[in-house]
N, C-alpha and C positions, 0 to 999 in steps of 0.2 A: 533527489534533485541533481541535475547535471550541472556542468560548468557553463552557466548562462553567459558569463563575460567572454569566455573563449568562443562560444557559439556565435555571439554577436560579431566578434572579429571576423570569423570565417564568413558569416552571412554578408556583412558589409563589403568585404572584399569580392565576394561572388557577385553582388549587385553591380559593383564597379566594373568587373570583368564583362558582365552581360552588356553593359552600356557602352563599352569600348569596342567598336567594330574595326579598329585598325589592324587587328590580327585575327586570322581565322581560327586560331587555336583557343581564343578566349572563351568561346562557348563551352568547349570541353573542360577548360580550367574552372569555369563557373560551376559546371556540373559536379566536379569533384569537391569544390568548396561548399556548395549547398549540402552535399552529402556529409561533409565533415561537420557542418553545423548541426545536422540532425544527430550525429553520434555524440558530439560534445554535450548536447543537452537534449536527450530524447523526450523531455516533457514540454519542449517549446513548440507550440502549434505552428507558429509563423515559419519556422524552418521547414517543416514538412509541407506546409501549404505552398511555399515558393519552390521547394524541391519538386513538388508535383507539377507546378506550372512549367518549370524548366524541362522536366521529363516529357511533358506533353508537347512542348515546342520542338523537342528533338525526336518526336514521333515514337516515343517509348510509352505507349498507352498503358500497358500492364503496370509498369512502374509508377506512372502517374496516378492510376486508380488506387494502388496500394498506399501511396504517399498521402493522398487525400483522406483515406481511411485512418491512417496513423494520426493525421492532423485532428480528425474528429475525436479520436480516442484520447487526445490531450485535453479534452473538455475546454475548447476555446470559448471566448465571450460570444453572445448571441449573434452579433453582426459578422464576426469572423467565421463562426460556424455556418451561417447562411452563405457566406462567400465560398467556403470549402464545399458545401453541398451543391452549390451552383456549378463549381468547376468539376466536381465528381460526376454530376449529372451529364455534363457535356462530354467528359471522357468516356463514360459508360455508353452514351449515345454513339460516339465514334467507334466504340468496340462492338456495336450491335446489340448491347444489353438494354433494349428499349424500355422494358417495364421497370427495371431497376433505375434507369435514368429518370423516368417519369416520377417515381417515388422520391428520389433525391431532390428533384427540382420542386416538387410540391412541398417538401419539408423546408426547403430554402425559402420559398415564398411565405410560408407560415411564420418564419422568423423575421423576414425582411421583405415586404411586398414592394419596396421602392427601388430595388436593384434592377435596372433595365436588362442587364445581361441574363438574369434568370428567366425573365419572360421571353426574351429572344431565343434562349436555348429551349425553353418549353415549346415555343412555336415550332421549332424544327422537329422536336419529338412528336408533337401532335400530328405533324405532316406524315412522319414515318408510320404512325399508328392509323393512317387513313382517316384522320379527323380534320379535314381542311378548314371547316368553319371555326373550330376551336383554335387552329393554328393562326387564323386571321385575328381572332380575338386576343390571343397572347402576344402576337407580333405587334398589334396596334398598341397594346399596353406598354410594351418595351419602347416603341417608337415615341409614344406620347411622353414617356418619362425622360427621354433624351433624344429629341429630334435632330440634334446637331451631329450625332454619330452616324456616319454614312452606312456602317454595317447594320445598324438597327433598321434603317429605311430599306436597305437591300433585302433583308429578311422579310420585312413587311411586304415589299413588292412581290417577292416570290410566293409568299403565302396567299396573296390576292390572286396571282396568276394560277396557282395550283387549285384555287377555289373557283376558277373560271370567271373571275372578275377582271377581264382583260383590260378594259378601258382604264380602270383605276390602277391596276397593276403596272401597266406600261407607263403611266404617269409617274409613279414612284420609282420605277426602274431607271429613270433618267439620272438618279443619284449615282449610278455606276461610274460615271466619269470622275466624280469626287472620291469615289470609293477606291477604284483601282486604275481606271483608264485616264490617268492624269494628262497624258500627252495631248489628248483632244482639246483640253482647255487652253492649250498654247496656240491653237489655230488663229490666224490673223483676221478672222471674221467672227461675228456673233453666231449663236446657235439659231437655226431656223425654227420658227414657231408656226409655220404653215402660211405665212403671209403670201399674198399673190404678187406676181411681178418681180420676184427675186431670182437671181442666178445662184443656184445652190450647189455647193460642193458635197456630194453624197458619198459617204465612205463606208466600206465594210469594216465594222468594229468588232465582230465576233468571228467565229470560224466559218469555213466554207458552207457547211450545212445551214447556218443561220442566214447567210447572205442569200442562199437559194430560197429558204422559207419566206423571207421578208421581201424578196424581189416582187412578190405579188402586189405590193403597194406602190411600185415605181410608176406605173401608168397614172394612178391617181395623183401622185406627186408632180408628175410632168404636166398635168392639166392645171395644177395650182401655180407652179413656178414658171418663170420666164424661160429659164434654161437650167439644165442639170448637167453638171460635170460628175460623172459616175466613176468612182475610183474602186476597182474590184480586183480580186485574185485573178491572175492570168488564166487559170484553168476554167474561168467562167466567160472568157471573152467570146468564144464562138457561140456559146449558148445564148448570151445576151445580145449578140449581134443579130441572131435570128429572132429572138423573142421580141425585141424592141425595134425591129427594122423600120416600122411604120411610125415611130415616135420621132418627129423632126427636131425637137428641142432637147435631145439627149446625146451626150458625147461620152464614149467609153474610154476610160484611162486605166491601164494596168498598173498594179502596184509598182512603185519605183519612179513613177512620173513626178515631176515637180508640182508644187501647189499652183492651181489655176487661178485666174481672176474670178472672184465670186463675191456675192453679197452676204452669204451666210453658209453655215455648214450643218449637216445632219448625218445620221447614220441609218442604215437599213432598218435596224431594230427600233430606231426612234420614230420611224415613219407613222405607225399607228397613233402615237401621241401627237406628233407634229400636225397630222391631218385631222385630229380631233375625232377619230373614228369610234363608233359605239361597239359594244360587245358583238352585236349581230353583224355589223359591217366587217369586223375583224374575222369572225368565224367564216363568213361567206365569201371572202376574197378568193378568187380563183388562182390556181397555179399558173405560172408562165408556161408557154409552149416550147417544147424542146424539138429541134429538127430531127427528122428521121434519117439516120445515116446507116447504110448497110455495110457491114464488114463481112469478109469471108468467114465462114463458120468451120473452117478446117481445124480449129482448136477444139471443137466438140468431140468428146470421146464417142466413137461410132458404134453405139449400141442402144438398147432400149432403156437405159437408166434414167433416173430423175436427176436433172442437171441443177445443182444448187450452188449459187455464188455465196461466198462467205467473206467476212471481215471481222477481226477480233480486237482491234485497238483503235482508239480515237486520238486526237491531238493531245499531246502532253501539256499544252497551254491551258487546257480546260481544267477547272478546279476538281471536277468529278471524275477525271480520267482514271485516277488510281482505283476507283470503284467500278467504273463501267467496262474497262478493258478486261479481256478474258485470255487466259493461257490458251495458246493455239491448240495444245494437245486435247483440250476438251472437245474440239470439233471432230477429232478422230472417233468419238463416241457415236457419231452419226452413221458410221459404217456398221453399226449393229443392225442397221436396216438394209437388207439386200436390195440392190438395184439403184443405189445412190452413187452419184459421182460429184465430187466437190471441186470447185474452182475458186482460186483466190482473187479477190478484188481489193485486197489490202494494199494500200499505198503508204508511203512515208517510211519512217525509220524502223517500223516493225514489219516491213514487207517480207523480210527474209526469215521471219520466225518459223514458218513451216519447214523450210529447208534445214534450219538449225535443229529442229525437233525430229529430223529424219523422216519427214512426210512428203518428200519430193515426188515419190512414186504414187502418192495418194491424192495430192491436191495439185491440180494443174494451175500453173501461175498465169493469169491473164494480164498482169500489170504491164508487160512489154507492149501490149496492144493499146495501152491507155496513154493518150496525150493530154486529155482534158475531160470534162464532165460529159460532153457529147459522145465521146468514145465509150465512156463508162455506161451510158444509157444504151448505146447500140449493143454492147455485149450483154447487158442486163436483159434486153428484150428477147434474146435467144436462150435465156435460162428459164427454168421453170419456177424458181423460188430464190429469194434472197434471205439469208440468215446472218444477221450482223449485230454487233454491240450497238448501243445507242451512239451513233456517230453520223458523219456526213453522208455515208452511203445510205442510211435509212431515210434521210431527207431527199436524196436523189430519187430513191424508189418511190417516195410519196409523191414527188413532182410528176412522175409519169404513171402513177397508179399501179405500180408493180407490187405483187404480193410480197410481203416482207415480215419475217419473224424476228422479234427483238428479245434476246436474253437480257432481262432487265434487272439491274443491280438493286440491292436493298437500300443503299444509301445514295447512290449516284443517279438520281432521277432527273427527268427533264419535264418542265411544266407543260410542254406540248402533248406529251403522252399522259401526264397526270400521275398521281400517286398509284392508282390502281390499274392504269393502262386501259380504262374502259372508255372514257370520254377523250378521244385522241384528236387534238386540234390538227387539222390539215393532213391527217394520215388515216383515212378510213379503211385502207387495205392492210394495215399493220395488225399483227397479233403479238401480244406481249406475254412473255413467260417470266414470272416474277421470281426473284431470288428470295429465299426465306431469311429469317432472323439470324440463322447461322452464317449467312453471307458466303455460302459455298455454292459453287457452280454445278457440281455433279447432279444434285437433285433437279436443277433447272434443265440440264441436258437429258435427264431421264424423261422429263415431261415432253421435251422436244422430240426425243426418239419415238415416243408413243404417237405423237401427232404426225411425225414423218412416216411412220408405218401406215397409218390411215391414209395419208395422202398418196403414198407410193402404191398402195393397193388400189385406190381409186384411179390413179394414173394408168396403171396396167390394164385395169378393166376398160377404161376409156380407149 
């Protein structure tokens, strides 16, 4: 038996440090104090449970998994054991140990079937196991147990969307504003519910790719509304000016404009819900039209190679970016195929990765040619193929029907591509190369190299 009294002192001080956000060093201090509590009494399950939680919050998954196992070895009471198994299951899931995560979560439910977090975690695991119907069932159970927790409803919404229940999924996805997008709830008008005769402030609430994907519903919204003030990323201005030139009750505003006069607000991703669209109507909505702009092709390497545009990173604002983004060095593997020439369409803070990796003589940088999405499309049309992580470039390729290959991460998936990448919403010309449970990119690029060999052979023959 350890010194429980001393362990409690360390533990309580750690809890106080975690709650005090006035100093950035407090999280590190709490980490040390929780560890001290574990050593003061190595039989106290609560110390290991909370140490594991703290480790996971600090993105130290291996330590968190070990701490939860130490907690279980302390023979905690059934409800605490269920909680430790629930947290262990989530940490194992985040580490790619899917089957072990599933086993832990099932054990947790057997001990306590009324913990919503366990069902929510199980829903995510079912999704990764390509069991979307079971994911919906588990997520619905977690949501029913605590419908007031926005996280539960968000997970339920994604489970529905991955199960191709789009109408119901988008309805529940409206909870994202209470979940994380709190600033939208401060707008000086109510949310638009699709009423006729309203002036609507239509805002881009997700990334550039999402705005492009959901712009297919703008015409239907314009038919319902009296007027639309459309607030978009500047890179989309020229595209939207062309696509909606014949829509008289639509005004385009670039980010940074002041709030306009309006009766209600909505976002692009909210349009299917606001318009009350069915699954079939959502699926069949056509892409917007992009103008055909011709740029000089002096940037093309003058030979008979297969010209491939690449991008390796998405926006850091996206929760799945840590999973979906790819080390640029992996794209050098494509030169295992003779006759290939790579071109960078990577924009943003990761645009210089290729140069930093010593690949400036291997990857021609096209970003200086790009002012906006229209320029990106013009360059894309002169390339033979696009290979990109799941990011805005893939959505741009889908808009114009360009062949696009997606190295698809094990954990960072997008509901439009689905879990398996077979039923691809709005992206029929995409091809998905899935990452395995090891969450390594090399096997993915081995598959891409083989496919590229076949394509290069066919291209030469043609």
